[in-house]
N, C-alpha and C positions, 0 to 999 in steps of 0.2 A: 503493500500500500504505500502511496507517495503521501507525505506529510505534509502540512501547511508550514510554509517558511516565510520569512520576510521577503516582501515583492521587490527586491533589489535586483538588478540587471544581472548579478553573477547567479543568485540562487534560481531565477527564471530560466537562465541558461541552461543551467545544470537539470533542472527538473523536465525542460522542452527535450535534452538529450535522452534523459532516461525514459521519457514516454516515446521518443523515436525508436528506441531499441525495441521496447515492447510492442508497439505498433507492427515492427518487422515479424515480432514471433507471432504475433496475434493477440488480440486483448479477448479476455473473459467477458462476460456480461457485467460483473461487478466492477472490473477494471475500466469499462467503458463509460459507465456511470462516474466513476472517479474522475475520469479525464474530462469529462462535459463540465464537472463541478469546477475543476482546475481552470479549464478555458474560459468559464463565466465569471471568474474571480477578477479578472483583467485583461483587457485588450492586449496587453503586450505579452501575454501568454500564448495566444494565437500566432502573433507576429513571429514570436521566437520559434515555435514549431515550423512555420513557413520558412523561416531563414535557414533554419539547420537542416531541414529536410532538403532544400535545394542545394546545400553544400556537398550532399553526398554524391553528386555527379563532377565534383572537382576533387582529383586524385590528389593535388596538393595539399588540401585541407584535412584530409582523412586522419592524419596522424595528430592533428592539433585537436581535433574533434575527440579523438580515442582518449586524449587525455583529461577530457572532461567527465570520463566514465570512470575516475579513480574511486568514488565512493561506492561503487558497485562491486568492490573486492576483487577486480580482475587482476591476475598475475602478470607479470611481464610478459612472460611465455605464452599467456592466451591472447594477449594484445598483439604480439608478434605473428602468432598464427593467424589472427583476425585479419592483419595487414596482407600478409601473404596471399592468404585466399581472395580479397578484394582486388590485389594487382592482378592475380591470375585470373580472376573472372572477366576484366576487359571493361572498356567503356560501355558496351552495350547493356550488358548484365545490370551495371551500375545505373545507367538510366532507366532501366526497367524498374529496379528498385526504388527508385527515387518517385518514378510517377506513380507506383503502387502505393507508396508510404504517404505522398502528398494526397493522393486521392482520398485515402482512409482519413486523413488528418480534415481535407474538405467537407468529407461526408458528415462526420461528427459535428464540425463546425456549423455547417447549413442547419442539422437539426436544432442546435442551441438557439437559433432565432426566434423559437416560439417560448424560450424560458421566461421567467421571472428572475431578474438577475440578482444574487447569484442561485441559481438551481443546483440543487443536490441530488434530485432524483427524477428521471424520466421514463416513462413507459407507455407503449400503445398496446391496447387490447381490442380484440375484434370477437364478433361472433357471426356464424353463417345463417342462412335463412331456416328458421325454424328451431335453432339452437338457444337454449339458455345457459349460461355460462355466469359462475361465481368467481370473483378474484379477490384477494386480500392484499390491501394496499401497504405501503411501508410503515404508515402509523397505526395500523390496525383496522382502520376503515375497512368495510366489505361492499363490493359494488356488485349488484348482480346484473348481467347485461341480458337485455331481450334479443329478439330475432334481428339479424341483419344490422349489428349495432358497431360502431367504433367509437373509442373515448381515448384521448391523450391525457396523459399524468404527468403534471409538473410541479414539485414540491420544492419549496424555499423556505427561507427562515421565517418569512413573513407571511406566507400564504399557502395553502394547500388547493391547487388549482385543475379542475377537470375540466377538458374541452370536448362536449358532446358532438362529434362529428355528424355522426347520423344515428338514427334509432331511438332506444329508450333505455333506461336503465335506472336502478333503485339504489339509493345510497344510504347505507347504515354509518353513520360518520361517528369516528372515535372523538371524544370529547378532548378539546384543546382551545381554552376561553382565549388565548393570546395569537392564534393562528387560525383566521376563518379558512372555513371549507367552502370554495366557489365553484360551482358547476356553470360554465358558459354554453350558451346555445345560441349562436347566431349573433343577434344583436343584444340579446339579453343574458342576464346571469341570476344565479340562485345561490343565496349564501346562508351558511348556517356554521355554529360553533360545535354543537354534537346533537344530531336528530336523526330522523329516518324520513327521507322522503323520495318521490319518483318525478322522473323528467322525461317527458317524449318530446323529441323534436321533430315537426313536421317540415320547416323548412328556416330559412335565414331569419325569418322574423316572426314565426309562429312556433308555438310549443304549449306544452300543459304541465301544469305542475300540481302534484297531489303530496299533501304533508301528512304524514301517518303518524311521526311523534315529534314534539318540539315546535320550533318556529323556523321559518326560512323568509329572508329577504329577498325581495325581488328589486333588481336594479338594471342599470344599463352594462353591457358586457365590458365597457372600459373603464368603470368606475373605481376611483383609487382604492387601494386596500385599506388605508387608514380610515377612511368614510365609511367603507363596508363595516369595519369592526366597530366604528362608533354608533352605527346605525343599527347593528344586530344587539349591540349591549344597551340600547336605549328605546325599550319597546314602547315607552309613551311618549317618545318623540316622533313627529311626523319624518318618516323616512324620506318621503318626497322631497321635502325642504332641505333635509341634510344632502341628497343625494343629486337633486335636480333631475330627477328621473324621467325619462321621457314616455312611462307607461301612463296611460290615461285610465285609471281606476277610480271613479268618481264616488264609488259607494262605499269608500274607506279613506280614514284620515292619514293613512299609511301604507307600505306596500309590504307588511309583514303579515306572513300567512300561517296561520296555527294549524295545531293537529285536528284532522279530519275534515280539512278545507282543501277545495281544488279549484285553481284558476286557469282558464284558457286564455291565450294569448294568440291573437291573429293580427298581422299587420303591425305588430309591436303596441297593439291596443289589447289591455287585459279586459276580459269580460267581469261582471261581477262575482264575486267569491261564491262558491258552492259550498254548503255544509253537507257533508255525505254521512250516512248512518254507518254503523260498523260493517253491515252486510254490503253496503255500496262499496266501502274501501276494500273489503275482501274480493268483490267482484272486479275492481280494476286492477288489482294486483294478482289475479288468478294466473296469469301468464307465467308467474314463478313456478307453477307446479304443470306447466305445459297444457294450461285448459282456457279456453274462453267461454266467458258467461255472458249470454245475452238476455236481457230483459226488457222485450219490447221495442229493440231498436229496429229502424228502418233497414229494408233488405239491403238498399245501395250502401248503408254505412256497414253493415254487416260484411259485404264482399269486399269492400276496402280493407277491413280488420284482417279478412282471411288470407289476402294478398299479402299482408307484411310477412307472414309466416311460410309462405311457399312461393315457389319459382313458377307461379301462373299468372294468369291475367284473365279477367272477365269482361266480355263487351258489355258496353252499355246497355241498360234494361230499360223498357218503356217506363212512363211514369207511373202507371198504374202498379206494376211490380215494384218498382223502387220503393213506394210507400208501404208496401206489406210489412208488418211487424213481426220479428222473430224471437223466439225465445227458447232457451236451452243451454245445456252443456257440450261443448265439443273439444276434443282434443286439437291442438294447434296445428299438428301435422297429418289429420285424418280429414282429408279432404272429401273423401267418398261417403263418409258419415254425415257431413254437412249436406251433401248433392241429394243423399237418399232422404233425409229429414224434409228438405224443401219440395222432392217429388211427392212423399206419402202425406205431408201436412198442408201443402198449398197448391199440388199438382202442378209444378214447376220441371220442365226436362232440362237437362243440361246435355248440351252436344260439343264436343271438342272439334271445333272449326279448324285450327292449325295447332301444331304441337304447343301444349300448355295454354292454348287459349279456348277460353269456353262461351258458348253463348247460352243464356238462359231464356226460356219460352214457356208460356201458359199451355198446358195441357187440355186443350178445349175439349177434346174427346171424353176427359175423364169429368169433365163437369155437365156433360149431357146425360 
């Protein structure tokens, strides 16, 4: 592990040399995180990596560089052996090595552009169609990913930040009163200190928040961390005044949502908060058990939900069919059960018009 040292020119150069040698050997997952953290501490760190990696193509400088590795406990014979090997390999191999090393440095540097500086942990998690996945984050928070979901995790000393790139996830947040936990979804963010809440992203300006436990603050995606922390710790103060949020939630004097409440955001406008019963909360989160529960939703909404869990598409249905109310329990990946239920309960036939594309129509013969 590379320990933190004073950010003087000599120590930065020594650490950069050490990282270059480790890049050559290949970095473990933990080492990549350490390198990301080191790069984010100061811009001079990346500059040193870039400079030293370019020097490997200069035969005259290799002996000088090898002297910077003394703290790695290499013996003279080992250094001599390294020099002979490099000389024998020729300029072509050295150029290839340089390109590979610098490519790795640039890849890691490019990833750090999304971090809150300084970032100490970065991860990316995904789920496939119909898959539910549970992951445990570095602070002990547990995230459950719903179907076809992507999140990016970037933790710093000041903030725990999750970016919901696509899909839906439930967050069981480990308590940390000094470091807010923020989920960013497009233009909006949802912040807590320790709670359980669910976020579904529809597009860059539309999302849905359900709070199961605790309280969650709705704000703009770019709201400063200090203001988020102040707002979430001041439940009696209007959060809109603190954050100057762009959300138009006129039925509340703030944007803090409590347990059992649900808010839908469309085009960056928050709808009135809904207070859900325990059964309704259970229904909303049934996807965690791989189940879809419908209780009188219109057919067009049901079909849209089913498409989230399967690589299929339904052709638009006529207005009469679209408004049929559907109730029942269905497995997220059991398309046949849904189609059979529609057939027996509503006399609706399904036809696969092209691969994984279905057309629904009323079975008039059965109604006669």
